[in-house]
C-alpha positions in Angstrom: 117.6 24.5 185.6 114.8 23.1 183.3 114.7 19.4 183.1 115.6 17.9 179.7 112.6 17.5 177.5 110.7 14.2 177.5 109.5 12.3 174.5 106.0 13.5 175.3 107.2 17.1 175.3 108.9 16.6 172.0 105.7 15.2 170.5 103.8 18.1 172.1 106.1 20.5 170.4 105.3 18.9 167.0 101.6 19.1 167.7 102.0 22.8 168.6 103.6 23.4 165.3 100.6 22.0 163.5 98.3 24.1 165.7 100.1 27.2 164.6 99.2 26.5 160.9 95.6 25.8 162.0 95.5 29.0 163.9 96.4 31.0 160.9 93.7 29.4 158.7 95.1 26.1 157.7 93.8 22.6 158.0 95.0 19.1 158.6 93.8 15.9 156.9 94.6 12.5 158.3 94.9 9.7 155.7 96.2 6.2 155.9 99.9 6.6 156.1 100.4 10.3 157.0 99.0 13.6 158.0 98.5 16.4 155.4 98.9 20.0 156.7 97.5 22.5 154.3 96.9 26.2 154.0 95.1 26.9 150.7 95.5 30.6 150.8 99.2 30.6 151.6 101.0 28.1 149.3 104.4 28.4 151.2 106.0 25.0 152.1 106.0 26.2 155.8 102.3 25.9 155.7 101.9 22.8 153.4 103.7 19.6 154.3 103.1 15.9 154.8 104.4 14.5 158.1 104.3 11.3 160.3 104.6 9.2 157.2 104.1 5.5 157.9 103.2 3.6 154.7 104.2 0.2 153.5 106.0 -0.5 150.2 102.9 -2.2 148.8 100.6 0.7 149.4 102.8 3.7 148.7 101.7 4.2 145.1 98.1 4.8 146.2 99.3 6.9 149.2 101.4 9.2 147.0 98.6 9.6 144.4 96.1 10.6 147.1 98.5 12.9 149.0 99.7 14.7 145.8 96.2 14.9 144.4 95.2 16.8 147.5 97.8 19.4 147.0 98.1 19.6 143.2 94.4 20.3 142.9 95.1 23.4 144.9 98.2 24.2 142.9 100.4 23.8 146.0 103.8 22.2 146.1 104.0 20.3 149.5 107.1 19.1 151.2 107.4 15.7 152.9 109.0 15.6 156.3 111.0 12.4 157.0 113.6 11.2 159.5 117.2 11.5 158.3 117.3 7.8 157.3 113.8 7.3 155.8 112.5 3.9 154.7 114.2 3.0 151.4 110.9 2.5 149.5 109.6 6.0 150.6 112.9 7.6 149.5 112.7 5.8 146.1 109.1 6.7 145.7 109.6 10.4 146.3 112.7 10.6 144.1 110.7 8.9 141.3 108.1 11.6 141.6 110.7 14.3 141.3 111.1 15.2 144.9 114.6 15.6 146.4 115.9 16.0 149.9 116.7 19.7 150.8 120.3 20.3 151.7 119.6 21.9 155.1 117.9 19.6 157.7 114.8 20.7 159.6 115.8 20.8 163.3 113.4 21.0 166.3 115.0 23.1 169.1 113.6 23.0 172.6 114.4 25.1 175.6 116.5 22.9 177.7 118.3 25.0 180.3 118.3 28.5 181.7 121.7 29.6 180.3 122.6 33.3 180.7 120.6 35.4 178.2 121.9 38.9 178.7 119.9 41.4 176.7 121.9 42.5 173.6 122.7 46.1 173.2 121.6 46.1 169.6 119.3 45.6 167.8 116.2 46.8 169.6 113.4 44.1 170.1 109.9 44.7 171.1 106.3 43.4 170.8 104.7 44.6 167.6 101.9 47.1 167.9 98.4 46.2 166.6 98.9 48.8 163.9 102.0 47.0 162.6 100.3 43.8 161.3 100.7 44.9 157.6 104.4 45.4 158.3 104.6 42.0 159.9 102.8 40.3 157.1 105.3 41.8 154.5 108.1 39.8 156.0 106.6 36.5 154.8 104.2 37.1 152.0 103.9 38.9 148.7 101.0 41.2 147.9 98.7 38.4 146.8 98.8 36.4 150.1 99.4 39.3 152.4 95.7 40.1 153.2 95.0 36.5 154.2 97.9 36.4 156.7 97.3 39.9 158.0 93.7 39.0 158.7 94.7 35.7 160.4 97.3 37.4 162.6 94.8 40.1 163.7 92.1 37.5 164.4 94.3 35.2 166.5 95.9 38.0 168.4 92.7 39.8 169.3 90.3 36.8 169.6 92.4 33.7 170.5 90.7 30.3 171.1 91.0 28.7 174.5 94.6 27.5 175.3 96.3 29.7 172.7 98.0 33.0 172.4 99.9 34.9 169.6 102.5 37.7 170.2 104.3 39.1 167.2 107.9 40.4 167.7 109.9 42.9 165.7 113.7 43.7 165.8 115.0 47.1 164.6 118.3 48.3 163.3 118.8 52.1 163.0 115.1 52.4 163.7 114.3 50.3 160.6 112.3 47.0 161.0 114.9 44.3 160.3 113.6 41.0 161.7 110.3 39.5 162.7 108.7 36.4 164.3 105.4 35.1 165.7 105.4 33.6 169.2 102.4 31.3 169.3 101.4 29.3 172.4 99.2 26.3 172.4 98.7 24.7 175.9 102.0 24.9 177.7 104.2 25.0 174.6 105.2 28.3 172.8 106.8 28.2 169.4 108.9 30.9 167.9 107.6 30.8 164.3 108.5 32.3 160.9 111.7 33.8 162.3 112.9 36.0 159.4 115.4 38.7 158.7 115.4 41.1 155.8 118.4 40.4 153.4 120.1 43.7 153.9 120.1 43.2 157.7 121.4 39.6 157.9 124.5 38.8 159.8 124.0 41.5 162.4 122.3 39.5 165.2 118.7 40.4 164.6 117.3 36.9 164.7 119.4 35.9 167.7 118.1 39.1 169.5 114.6 38.0 168.8 115.0 34.5 170.2 116.9 35.9 173.2 114.1 38.4 173.8 111.4 35.6 173.6 113.2 33.3 176.0 114.0 36.1 178.4 110.8 38.1 178.4 108.5 35.1 177.9 105.8 37.0 176.1 103.4 33.9 176.2 103.2 33.7 179.9 101.4 30.4 180.2 104.1 28.4 178.4 106.4 26.0 180.2 108.8 25.5 177.3 109.7 27.5 174.2 110.5 25.7 170.9 111.8 26.6 167.5 111.7 24.7 164.2 114.6 25.8 161.9 116.4 24.8 158.7 118.9 27.6 158.9 122.5 26.3 159.1 123.7 29.3 161.1 121.2 28.4 163.8 123.4 25.4 164.7 126.0 27.8 165.8 123.9 30.4 167.7 120.9 28.6 169.2 122.8 26.5 171.8 124.2 29.7 173.3 120.7 31.0 173.8 119.6 28.0 175.9 118.1 25.8 173.1 118.8 22.2 172.3 118.2 20.3 169.0 116.1 17.3 170.0 114.8 16.1 166.6 116.1 16.3 163.1 114.0 15.9 159.9 114.7 15.8 156.2 112.4 17.8 154.0 111.8 16.5 150.5 110.7 19.1 148.0 110.1 19.6 144.3 112.8 21.5 142.4 111.7 25.1 141.5 111.6 24.2 137.8 109.4 21.2 138.2 106.0 21.5 136.6 102.8 20.4 138.4 100.7 18.0 136.2 97.4 19.0 134.9 94.7 17.0 136.7 91.4 16.0 134.9 88.4 17.6 136.4 86.1 14.7 135.6 82.5 14.9 134.4 80.0 17.2 136.1 77.7 15.6 138.6 74.9 16.7 140.9 75.5 17.0 144.7 75.6 13.6 146.4 74.0 15.1 149.6 71.2 17.5 150.0 70.0 19.1 153.3 66.6 17.8 154.6 63.6 19.8 153.7 60.6 20.6 155.8 57.4 19.1 154.8 
């Protein structure tokens, strides 16, 4: 039996989620009041979000201007991750800017016990081969962003930094690739990321089989716990049976699809403010 997760392990799971974005080419920027997670080449909300928001009512106008300027200059629509009952002034500020809470909560699930995980008879799940990276990237990106994600997966998989590991997984129905996920370990925490099933294969247990495979086979051997961040309502019904427990709930504020990003002034041209030193 695995002990219940501690607050430090829950915080470590959140840090490991940020490291996943960094591993695939993203970056983080700490500003007064929050952390900005950004991936300029992949504009998906999964890779571009504001978290750990802690800003006072008197300073939130400047905070939102700075945070949104960071993303809008890159033509990226970020999401803001907040607790289910956020401070009233933050909620009002986001709504005034056009952001709305998404219907589905964002839950952090952590491996909490060793419940029976019998291997399913179908679908087939296995580690993705090195030659299947293009197939993997097609689950999550369009043609424009696909080369960036494919290269990032290949780099982290073949040349990981210390304390990290990446193992892609695929599930098959009738010999057709139906579902995919990336298992990424940083330190002692392994996250099951980007768990996705193709629309024509949903409802047939592909995602559940992938999670069960990861928890049973433990493809990232150095991990003590496996975690999963999910905003899929059906996960509430299935993940507890796989040995996961929801330990933190967030509300994600996002712009509606029809919202238009404002045009930002570029400002006057100016010379570089810093030049490298020159030899005499």
